[in-house]
N, C-alpha and C positions, 0 to 999 in steps of 0.2 A: 504494500500500500504506500502511496505517496503520503508521507507524514503530514505535509502541509494541507493537502486536500482532506485527509482524514480528520485532522484537528479542526479544519474549517467546517466540515459537516457536523461534527459534535457541537461546535460553537453556534452555527445557524439554527440547529434544532433547539438548543437552549434559548436562543433569541426569538424563536418562533417564526422564522422566515421560511415558509413552505416553498416558495418559488426557488430560492437558493438551495434548499435541501434537495429538491428534485434535480436541479442542475448539477450539483456536486456529486450526487449519487451516480448520475450518468457519466460524469467525468471519471470517477473512480472505476466504474465498470469498464469504460473504454480503455483505461490504463491497465486492465487485466486484473484488478482486485476482485477476489472471490466474493460473491454476495454474502456468504456466511461471515466473512471477515468484516464486511461493512456493518452487518448487523451486530456482531459481537463486540467490535472494537470502536464503533461510532455511535450507533443508535442506543444500544443498551446502556453504555456509560452516560450518554446524554440524558436519558430518561431517569436513570438512577440519580444523577445530580439534580435534575429538576425536582424529583421527589424529596431529596434532602433539603433543598432550598424551600420547598413547600412546608416541610415539617418545621424548619427553622423560621417560618413566617417571613422569609425573604421573597418568596413567590406566593402568589395568590391565584384564585381560580382563573382569571384571564391569562396569567403567565403560563399556568399549567396547560390550559386548553390550547394556547398558541403553540407551545412546545409539542403537544400531542398531535396537532394538525401538521406541523412540519415533519414530525416523525412518520406520520401516515403517508405523506407525500413521497418520502423516500421508500417506505415499505411497500407502497403500491407498485413501485418499479422492481423491488427485490422479490416480492412474493412469488411470482411465477418462476423466477430463476431458482429460488430456494426449493420450490416444489420439484423442479426438474432434477436438482442435484441430490434429492433425497436427504436433505439436512433435517435432522430431528429437532423439533422445538424444545424449549425447556420443559414444556408440558402442554396439555390440551385442556382448555376451559370452555365450558358452556355457561353463558351468563344471561340473566334476564331479570326484569322486575316482575315480581310474583303477581298472581291473579288478583284482580280487584284494584290494582294500583297503576296509575298512568305516569307516575314520576320517573324520569329516566336520566336526568342530568348526572346524578351521582353514579348511576350504573354506567353511563357512557364514559365518564372519567376513569372509572375502574377498568373498563374494557381497554381503553387506550393505554393506560399505564401497564397493564398486563402484556399487551402487544409489544410495548416498548421494552418490556422486561424479557422478551424472547419467547413468550407463550403464544401458542396458536389459540385464537379466541373465536368462538362461534356465538355471536350476539343474537339472541332470540327476541329482543325488543322488550316491550312492556305488556302487562296483563297476560303473562304466560301461565297457562293452566298447569297444575301438578302433573297431569298425564303427559304433557309435552316434555317436561323435564325427564320423566321416566323414559319416554321414547328416545330422547337424546342419549341417555345413558346406555340404552340397549343398542342403538344404531351407531352412535359416534364413539362410544366408550371413552368419554373424557376422563382425565385424571381428577378434575375438580368441577363441581357444579357450584356456580356462584349465584346467590340469591340476593336481590336488592329489594328494599321497601322503604317508603317514607312514612306511610300512614301507620298509626298504632294498630288499627284494625287489620292491617295486612300481615301482621306477625303470625296470625293463625294460618294464613296461606302458606307461609314458610314451613310451619309445622306439618301442614298437609302434604307438602312435597316430600319431606323426610319420611312421613308415615307411608306414603304411597310407594316410595323406593323400597321400604321395608316389606310391604305387602307383596310387591312384585319380585322380591328376592334378589334385588340388585344393589341394595344399600352398601354392601361391602365392596362393590366394584368402583366406587368413587368417593372422593372427599367432598363434604359440603361446607362451603365458605359463605358466611352471611354478612351483610352490612346494611346500615341505614340508621336514621335518627332514632327510632324507637328501641334500638338494640344496644346491648353491651355484652361483655364476656359471659355473665351469668345467664342472661336470657337466651343467648346463642346456645349455650350448653343445655339449657332446659328444653329447647325445642329439638335437640338431637343433632345439632350441627357440630362439625369438627373444629371450627374456628370462626372467629369474628375479626373483622378489620374495620377500623373507624374511618379510614381515608383511602383514597386511591393509591398513594404511594405505600401505605401500610399493607394494602392488599397484595402487592407484589412480594413484599418481605414475608408475609404470612403464607402465601401460596408456595413460595420457594421452600419455606420451612416444612410445610405439609408434605411436599414431595421428597425432601431430603431426609426428614426424621419425623414422620407423622405422629409418633407416640409422644413426642415432647410437648406438642400443643394439646393433644387430647388429655394427657396426664394433668396439665395445669387446670383443666376445666372439670376433671372427673369428680372433684370434691363437691361440685354443685350440680352435677348432672341430674340428680334426682329431685331438684327443687321445682316446685310448681311455678311456672312463669307468672302466674297471677298473684302470687303471695310472697312477700318478703317478711322475714322476722324483724321485729323492732323492739326497742326498750319501751315499756309502757310508762306514761307519766300521768295516767288517769287518776291515780290516787292523789298526786300533787295538785291536779286541776280540780278535784273535788267531785266530779260527776261525769257520766258518759255523755256522748253527743246526743243520744236518744233523749236525755233528760234536759239538755241545755237548749234554749231557744233565745232568739233575740227579737221577739215579736214587737211590732209597732215601729213606725218610721224612725222615731227618736228613742226607742227602747226605754220609754218612761221619762224621756227628757223632752217634755212637751214644749218647752220654751225654745228649743233649738231645732231648727228644720234640717232636713237632709242637706239642703243647699248650703246652709251655714256650716254644718259639720265638715263637708268636703272642702269648703274654702279655708276653714281653720286648719285642716290637715295639710293643705297645700302651702299655707303661709306659716306653718309651725306655730300655731296659736292655741295649743292645748285643747284639741277637741275632746269632748266628754267621752267619746268612744271612737273606735276605728270606723270610719265610713267604709262601705262595702259595695261590691258589684259583682254579679255573676254573668259571665259571657256564656249564653246558652245557645248551643247549636241544635238544629232540628234532629240530629242523630240522637241526642239525649231525650228530647221531648217525645220522640216517637217510641223509644224503648222504655223509658222510665217516666211516664206521664204523672203517676201518683207521687213518686219521689220528688220530681221537679216541683210539683204544686206545693208539696210540704216544705221544701227548702225556700221557695219564694214566699210562702206564708210566714214562716218563722224568721227568715232573714231577708226582709224586703230590701230592694236595692236603693241606694242613695243617689246613684248616678244613672242617667238615662240618655241615650242618643235619640234626638228628635227625628221623626220621619221626614222624608224629603217632601216638602210642600211646594209644588211648582204649578204655575198657571198653564203651562204647556205640557202635554203628555211626554214623558221621558221614554225614548224608544227602548226596546228590548224584547226578546222572545224566549219563552220557556221559563223554567224554574231553576235557579242556581243550585238548589239543594236536592234535586231529584236525578235519577238515572236518565241519561240522554244528553242532548245538546242544549246549552243555554247561550244566548247571544246577548251581551251586555249593551249598554248605551253607546259604547264606542264601536260596536260591531265586532268585538272580539268573541270568537266561538270557543266555549268551554265544553269539553267532553267529560262526562261523569259516569263512573261505573258503580257508585254506591250512593244510596239515598242518605240524606242527612249531612253531607259534606259538599264542598265545592270542588269542581273538577279542574282540568288542566287545558291550556290552549295548545292544540296540536297543529293548527294551520294558521300561523302568524300572518298578519297582513303585509308587513314590510319585507320584501325580498331584497330590496336594494335601497340604500338611503337616497339615491338620486330620484327615487319615485315614491314620494310620500303625499302627493297631492290628493290621493284618494282616501287618505285617513280622515275619518269624520270625527271632528270634535263635537261632543254632545252639548250644543249651546242651549238646548232645552233646560239643562240643569241651572242655567243662569236666570231662569224666569221664576225665581223663588217668590213665594207669596208671604209677604211680611205680616199680613193680618192673621193668617192661620198660625204662623210661627209665634207671633206675640200672644195669641190666645192660648196656645199650647204651653208656653213658658209661664204665663201668668196663672195657668190652671194647675200647676204642680209645685210642690215645695222641694222636688228633687233637683239636683244639679244637672243642668242640661248641656250636652255636647252637641255641637253643630252637626247637621245631617249631611255633611260632605267630608271627605277625607282624602286630600291629595296624596298620591303615591307615585312620584315620578319614576323611580327605579323599577317598581313592579309594573307600572303601566308600559314602560319601555319593553319589559319582558313579554307582556301580553301581545304587544304590537309586533315585536321583532322576533320573538322566540328566545328562550333563555340562553341556549348555547351560543346562538349568533350574537346576542347582546354581550356576553362575556368576551367574545372575540373582538367585538367592536370596542369594548372598554380597554382592551389590551393596547389598541392603537386608535384612540378616538379621533376621527376625521373632522374637518371643519363643518361638513354638511351634517354630520351626526350632532355636533355641538349646536348647530343652528336649530335642529329639530327639538333638542332638549330645551332650548330657550323658548321655543314656540309652545311646547307643552307646559313649561313653567308659567308662561304668561297667562295661559288659560286658567291654571290653578289660582294664580294671584287674583285674577278677575273674579273667580268664584268665591274665594275666601273674603275678599273685600265686601262682597254682597252680604255674606253671612255675618261678617264682623259688625255690620250695621243693624243686626237684629238683636233680640233680647236673650239670645243664648249666652251661657256662662263661659264657654270655652270653644276654641277651635282645635281640631285634631288633624294630624297627618301621620303617615306610616310608610315604612319600607323595611323589609327584612334584610338586615345587613350581615347577619352572622351565620356561619356554619356551626357545627357543634363545638369546635375548639378554637376557631379563629375567624377573623373577618373574611368575607367573601372577596373583597377587593382590598388593595393596599390603603392604609390610612391616608397616604399622600393623595392618591387618586380621589378618594372620597372627599377629602378637604377641598380639592380643586374643583370638582364637578358638582357635588351635591350639598356640601355644607352651606354655600351661599344661598342656595334655594331655600333650605330650611330656615336660615337666618331671616329671610324675608317673610316667610310664613309666620314666624314667631313675632317679628316686628309688627305685622298687621294685627295680630291678636293683642299685643300689649298696647298699641296705640289706641285701641278701642276698649281698653280696660278689661280684657279677657285673658284667661289663662291659656297657655299653649300645651297641648298633650301630644305625645308621640308614642307609637308602638313600633317595636323592632324585635324580631325573633333572633335567637342564636347568640353566639358570643360577640359582644360589642364593647367590652371594657375599654378598648383602645380609643374609642371615639366619644365616650361619655364625657370626658373633660371638655371636648369641643361643644357638645350639646349644652353643657352648663355655661360655657363661655358665651354662646349666642342666646342664652336666656331661657332655655326650656324649663318649664315649671314641673311637668309630670311625665314620667317615663314608664311605659309598660314594656317589660322585656322578660326573656327567659333567664331569670337570675340564676337558675340551677345549671345553666350552661357555663356559668362563670363561678367565681369564688364569692359566695354570699357575704362572708365576713369581710373580705377585702373591699367589696362594694360598699358595705356599711361604713368601714373605717375611712375610706377615701371620699365618699360622696354623700354619706348620711348627713342631713342638715343642710345640704346644698341643693337637693333635688328630691321631689316627692316620688317615691317608688309606688307604682300602681300595680301591686302584686309582683309576681304571680306564683302560685303553687305549681310545682312541676307537673305538666300534663303528659310528658313522654313516658315517665317511669313511675312516679309516685302515685298519681291519681289512678292509673290503671292497675297497679300491682301491689301497692303497699297495704299493710294493715292500718287500721285507724290510729293505733298507738303511734306508729311512725309518722303519720300525717300530723298528729298533735305535736310531736317533737319538732318536726320541720317547720310547722307554723310558728311555734314559739321562737325558733331560730330566726325566721324572717323578721318577726316583730322586734326581737332584741337587736338585730343588725340595723334596721332602718328607722324605727320609731324614735324620734327626737322631739318630743312635745308636738308631734305631727310628723309628716314626711312618709307616712305609709297608709295606703288604701288597700283594704282586704279585697283582693280580686283573684278569681281563678276562672278557668274556662271549663265548662261541663260539655265536653265534646267526645269524639271517638275514643272508646276504650275506657273512659273514666268510670269509676265506681261511685254510685250515688252516695253511699255511706262515707266515702272519703271526701266528697265535696261538702257534705253536711258537716263533717268533723272540722274541716278547715274553717268554715264560717262560725261554728260553735266556739272554737278556741279563740278566734278573733273577737267574738262578742264578749268574752270574759276578760280580755286583756285590758 
């Protein structure tokens, strides 16, 4: 191999230059370099290094996807040559997102990283039935079956795959590797998987270990293999708290504090003015209402919410087709089509509108949403003593995903073009216009949202976020404050690195997945500067924990965040959550 060209190929793959990667691959082949040598000495080291940089948070999803795309450009040229030369891959993997789940960005990253690691990968897409994985094991004979899921409710589909492999007598012919937000080592072992990988780069390491010494990984998990995935043991604190959640209630809007309205309690919490009790709010998804109607009614009766989001009152009909929370296709006001495979949750956009940033004229901004009816909004706000959040919620990053497609957008963010930036500004201008209209109503706060975190790190670099999106949020917050209203934000995943920025631009209230971060660290660094709007962990604790563990973790949240205010008792009753756990959370908060 020509050393210069080989190192150049490694470099351009790391830099994410797909065109140069293809050109350098052809140059090396023309110079007589064997395809397996290019794979082993250029592509595999490049993707290994990309994985290391991702783990060190020097690379983020846009960087990883750009590197993967460059690697694939080279691999497309090499693949037929490798096949002709009978070169054996590191191992063969069949990968797919399990039945009932449409989310595939994580699965795509894992597949790309495995290919870059020298594995032969058969990607079966999303919503893959258990029988299809069994057929793959029989016909393809993969070394590893890799199962992906994002939804908590999809974990049962993973279990079904393992059970069907066992029923068909082929479980011992392959290793099962699982990954996704609802999982960890213990839950992976509980469903019968051989291993769990939290990230794409980690999947390569784990897959190699499975093939090199499978017993080492299985042994680490064998101690919890018999645990029921639905139950975790926990230390009980019920004796200390005095009574069980079945006996504790918080009936009445003010819990006996007739002189203090819900609206005032929330304001006191936000402004650290010693609220008489913790204000609360349950985010209720149709999934829970449909499965647990009696339990939901009892929780809402005993712990009525202090915060409400006002309906959208517009004088012009807002377009849209279908139901966002039922199986089938839903079209929102922007014309984005969401496919849904499960009732009670929201689906995914699989046919994005923007194929090229040079062609965005067809994108329809829903100006009907600007025809807000002030009289109806005023009547609503004056008719309740609850704290009212505006009926609009700008989400520039997520709206770009819906319009462009998630993977495409991450690639765009890796190298944001001027035309892309122009569209972001156009989108932002629409949201500013909408927020200004709502700011002139009687609502108590304005809210915006974007999910910026994966499980362990930001999705994009803090520098990119600060350049492109922080100024947008600063303007949203400024609009709220100029009109005497609070600014609320929701963002899922690990976002510790940008919380100081949110405080700097004046955010009042943050709803985030604090259990993806270090709860105590968040409290030490930001308690007293920001009001934390929940939340109890909905990925693992609400679906799996015993009520005693919920009580323990609830007190941990209160201790970390409550500073004469600064904490709102909030949790989501959604897919997989146990009603007794939701009740316990609110019961403990009512006593605090």
